[in-house]
C-alpha positions as CSV (number, residue, x, y, z in Angstrom):
1,M,0.0,0.0,0.0
2,R,2.8,2.4,0.9
3,D,4.4,1.9,-2.6
4,Q,1.1,2.5,-4.3
5,L,0.7,5.7,-2.4
6,E,4.2,6.8,-3.2
7,N,3.6,6.2,-6.9
8,L,0.3,8.0,-6.8
9,V,1.9,11.1,-5.1
10,G,4.7,11.0,-7.7
11,Q,2.2,11.0,-10.6
12,M,0.3,13.9,-9.0
13,V,3.4,16.0,-8.5
14,E,4.5,15.3,-12.1
15,R,1.1,16.5,-13.4
16,G,1.2,19.6,-11.3
17,I,-1.8,18.8,-9.2
18,L,-2.0,21.2,-6.2
19,F,-2.1,20.0,-2.6
20,D,-5.6,21.4,-1.9
21,E,-7.0,19.7,-5.0
22,A,-5.4,16.3,-4.1
23,V,-6.7,16.5,-0.5
24,T,-10.2,17.4,-1.6
25,E,-10.4,14.6,-4.1
26,F,-9.1,12.1,-1.6
27,E,-11.6,13.2,1.0
28,K,-14.5,13.1,-1.4
29,K,-13.7,9.5,-2.5
30,F,-13.0,8.3,1.0
31,I,-16.4,9.7,2.2
32,K,-18.2,8.2,-0.7
33,R,-16.6,4.8,-0.1
34,M,-17.6,4.9,3.6
35,L,-21.1,5.9,2.8
36,D,-21.3,2.9,0.4
37,R,-19.9,0.6,3.1
38,A,-22.5,2.0,5.6
39,N,-25.3,1.6,3.0
40,G,-25.9,5.3,3.1
41,N,-26.3,5.5,6.9
42,Q,-24.5,8.7,7.7
43,S,-24.2,8.1,11.4
44,R,-22.5,4.7,10.7
45,A,-20.3,6.2,8.0
46,A,-19.2,9.0,10.4
47,R,-18.2,6.4,13.0
48,L,-16.3,4.5,10.4
49,L,-14.5,7.7,9.3
50,G,-13.8,8.7,12.9
51,I,-15.6,12.1,12.6
52,H,-18.7,13.6,14.1
53,R,-22.0,13.1,12.3
54,N,-22.4,16.9,11.8
55,T,-18.9,17.1,10.3
56,L,-19.8,14.4,7.8
57,S,-23.1,16.1,7.0
58,R,-21.3,19.4,6.3
59,K,-18.7,17.7,4.1
60,I,-21.5,15.9,2.1
61,G,-23.1,19.3,1.4
62,Q,-19.7,21.0,0.7
63,Y,-18.7,18.4,-1.8
64,K,-22.2,17.8,-3.2
65,I,-22.0,14.1,-2.4
66,D,-25.2,12.1,-2.8
67,G,-25.7,11.1,0.8
68,R,-28.9,9.1,0.2
69,A,-29.1,5.5,1.2
70,R,-27.6,3.0,-1.2
71,R,-28.8,-0.5,-1.4
72,R,-26.5,-3.3,-2.3
73,A,-27.8,-5.4,-5.2
């Protein structure tokens, strides 16, 4: 995992991606993944993320993430 992260950071630096953009994209994808894992349950996703439920709700709005429940097929 560490090597993969090193390679990804290297690619981002080479492409001129700014730090804020990289952090934002990582955070959005991480939140989306945890919401999927929690089947859209924001309280459970917040616990998985280790953040307060209100913080998650604010970030969902900030990043315009679809926070509705997701059902696994």
